[in-house]
N, C-alpha and C positions, 0 to 999 in steps of 0.2 A: 229598491226595486224600480221606483219611478224614474230615477236618473238613468239606470241601466236600460229601461224600456225606451226612454227618449233617445239614448244613444243608438240602440238597435234600430229604432225607426229612421234615424238620420242615415245610418249605414245602409238600411234597406232602400231608402229613397234614392241614394247615389247608385245602388246596385240595379234598381229598376230603370234608371236613366241609361245605364250601360246596356241593359237588355233592349231598350228601345233603339238605341244607336246600332247595336249589332242587328236587330231585326230590320232596320232601315237599310243598312249595308247589304244584308243578305237579299232583300227584295230588289235593291237597285243594281246589285251585281248579277241579277238574274240567276241567283243560286237557290231559289225556293224549292226547285226540284233537283238540287244537287244530290239529294238522296231521295229516290222515288218511293221509299217506304217510310213507315213511322212505328215506333220511335227509333228504330235502328237505322242503319245505312247498308243497303244491299244485304240485309239479314244479319249484319254485324253491329256490335256496340260502338265500334269506331269505324273510320273510313278504311275499307279493305284495300289491299294493293292491287287486287284484280277482281273482276266481276265474273270470271269464269266459273260456271257451275252454280251461280246464284239464281239463275232463272229470269233475270231482269234484262230486258232488251235495251233499256236506255244506257248508252255509254257512260262510263265513269269519267268525270271531270274532277280530279282530286281538289283543286283550289275551290271550286263551288261546293263540293261535298263537305270539305272541312269548314267552310263558312257557315253552312247550314247546321252542321253538328256542334260547332262551338256555340252557336246561338241556342240550340237545344240544351246543351250542358248548363250554360249559364241561366237560362230560363228555369231549368229544373232546380238549380241551387236557390233561385229566387223563390220558387214555390215552397221549398223546405223552410226557408227563413220565414215566409209568411205564415206557414203552419205553426211555427214556433211563436210568432206574435200572437196568433189566435189562442194558443194554449196558455201563454203567459197572461193575456188579458182575461181569459176565462177563469183561471185559478187565483189571480191576484185581486183580493178584495179592494186594495187601494186604487188599482187601475179601474176596476169596475165602477167604483163609486165616483171616480173623477170623470170618466167619459163613457161608461157603459161597455158592454161586450158585443153589442149588435153590429158596430161598424167593423171590427175585426172579422166577424162572422161573414158579413157581406163581402169583405175583401177576399176571404178564403174561397167563397162561392165564385167570385169573379175569376180567381186564378184557376179553379177547376175548369170553368168554361173556357178559359184561355187555352188550357191544355187540349180540350176538345177541338177548339178552332184551329190550333196549331196542327192537330192531326188532319182535320178536314182540309186545311190549306194544301196538304200534300196529296191526300186521297181523292180530293176533288180536282186536282191538277191545276191549282192556282186560279180557281173561279174567283172573280173579283168580289163576289158577294162574301165569301168566306175569308178571303184575305183582308178585305176592309174591315170586317167584323173582328178579325184577329188584331188589326191595328187599333181599332177602337178599344178593344179589351186592354191592350197594353197601356194606353193613355188613361183608361179608367183605373187600372191597378195603380199607376203612378199617382193619380189624383187622390185616391183613397188613402194611400200611404201618407201623402202630404197633409190631408185633412186630419189624419190620426195624430201626426206630429204637432200640427197646430193646436189641436185640442189637448194634447198632453202638456202643452205650455200654458194654455189659458182656456179654461172651461167657459163656455158661454153662460152668462147669467141673464135671464129674462127679467124685464122690469117688473117690479111689484105694483100693487095698486096705488092710486093717487094721481092727481092731475099733473103735479110736477114731474113725477116719474114717467108718465105717458108722454109729456111734452119733450122730455130729454131723449126718450126712445125714438120719437118721430122727427128729431132734429135732423137726422140724416136720411130720412125716408126717400127723398128724391134721388140721392146719391146711391142708395141701396138698389133702387129700381134700375137706375142707369147701369150700375155695375153688374147687376144680375143679367140685364139684357146684353151687355157687352160680352159677358161670359158665355151666354147662350149662343151668340153670333160666332164667337171664336170656335166653340165646339162644332158648330155646323160647318164652318170653314176647314177645320181639321178633318172632319168626315169627307168633305168634298176633295181635300188634298189626297186622302187615301184613295178615293174613287179615281182621281187623276193618275195616281201612281199605278194602281192595280190594272187599269185599263191602258197603260202605256201611252198616256195622252199628254205627258209633260212637255213634249216638243211637237205637239199636234199642229201648232201655228207656225212652225219653222223658227229659226233663230231671230225673231224680231219682236219688238215691244215698243209702243203700245199696239201697233197694228198686228193683224193676223192674216197671213196670205195676202199682204198688201192692202188690207181693208180694216177699218175700225170694227166692222161687224160682218164677218164673212158668213157664207152659207153654212148652216149647222143643222144637224138632226138631233133635236133634243129628246124626242120620243125614243129613239133607239139608244141614245147615249145613256139615258137613265132608266132603261128597262131592266128589271131584275130577272125576268123570266129567261131571257136569252143566256144568262149566265148560270142557269141552274140545270143545264142539260147533262144528264149522266153520261160519263165516259168520254167527255169531250176535253181536249187538251187546250187550256187557256193561256199557256205561256206565250208571251209577246203579244197577247191580245187577239181578239177576233173581230173587233168593230171596224167599220169602214171609216175613211177620214172625216166625213161630215159629223158622225157621231162622236168621234174623238174631239173634234173641234168644239162641239157643243159642251162637252165636259170641261175642256180647258178653259173656254171663255167664261163659263159659269164660275169656275174657281178664280179667274181674273176679277170678275165683277165682285165676287165675294170678298177678295182681298181689299178692294177699294172701300167697301162698306165697313169692314173690320178696321181698316186704317182710320177711317173717319170717326166712327163711334168710339173706339178705344182710344185713339189719339186725342180726341177732344176731352174725353174723360181724364186721361192722364195729364194733359196740360192743365186742366182745371185744378186737379189735386196737387200737382207738382209745383205750381207757382202761385198758390193762394193759401190763405190761413184758415180756410173754411174747415179743412179736415187735416190739420197739420200732422196728426198721428200716422197718416197714410202717405205723407209726402215722399219718403224714401222709396216705399213700394211702388208708387206711381212713377217716380223717376226711372227706376229699374225697368218697369213695364214699358215706358216709352223707348228706352234704348233697345229693348228686345223687339219691340214692334217695328222700329225703323230697321233694325238689323234683319228681321224676318222678311220684311218687304223687299229689301235690297237683295237678299239671297234668292228670293223668288224671281226677281227680274234677271239676276245672273244665271239662274238655272235655265232660263229661256234663251238668252242672247249667247250663252256659251255652250248651248246644246247638252245640258244636264251632265256636267262633270260630277263624278261620283262623290268627291270630297264635299262639294258645295251642296249637292242634293242631300247628303247625310246630315250636314250641318243644318240644313233647312228643317229636317225633322227634329233635331235636337233643340233648336231654338224655339220651335213650335211648342215643344213640351215645356221649356222654361217659361214661355210667355203664358202658357196655360197655368202653370203653378203661380206666377205673379198675379194673375187675375183672380185665382182662387184665394190667394192671400189677402188681396185687396177686399174681396167680398167678405172674407172672414173678419178682417179688422173693422170694416163697417158694421158687421153684425154684432160685435162684442163691445164696441165703443158706446159709451153713454155720456 
């Protein structure tokens, strides 16, 4: 059962990555309202050939509608798989003793919330608050599956009493704090990236880097850019964004500054671990993390200077997810190593 469970988690992890990529493509292709209702599409289980008699005023765009529906279908399958994981973990004594049943339950609850945010994304007409929350839920789902997989391979053992044991546990305390802080910064940066995307601020500075509108620090409206209330008005259509240029510039510049902070903090941590013997057990993970970090930063710049090509923008989302997984793995290795 343990081997089957681990293999199921591996499959689910890859499946969750597919859902994230499909979600990113749907958002970037402006297909979030390809079907103006939920869970169906113009009142049908699949994309209809015509909207005549459906009562919907929004014209049918088949390509966008299919992008949205394929994402829903695949996300629905992921939900069923995660329900299966919860049931297996609940009824298998071996799995419960190894890692407990609370984490699969949390994962199931997150997926239920994801379904609700998916519905609100449509019914609230792409309000950035709900769309960003939906994105956060997707990354949270992926992270929980990854943690379950890591725990299925190696259960954390806390140090027992004794001075020697405590010294061994505290040996990597500084690195644990650094890695934990780096993970938190990356999470904040991913949320900022979602806010950039859902407010259509990715090219708010034009196709230029590091300057923005010809300046290193242009005029920007941070109050309006990060106000939640303006995005919670009922009945408003948020497709293509509602903010003025200074507000979008503020969002974009904040994400840029965040990228530099993450590059510095995560990069220094990765270099320390990748080219020293202080924590050789984490060397390979750190090297992968560094490659993903450089790739992610490069993709971010390309998104700007090439005016957001959909392939690069989608890859930017995927690499963000992989970078998140690498940092979670690094934190996990530091937590279990004695």
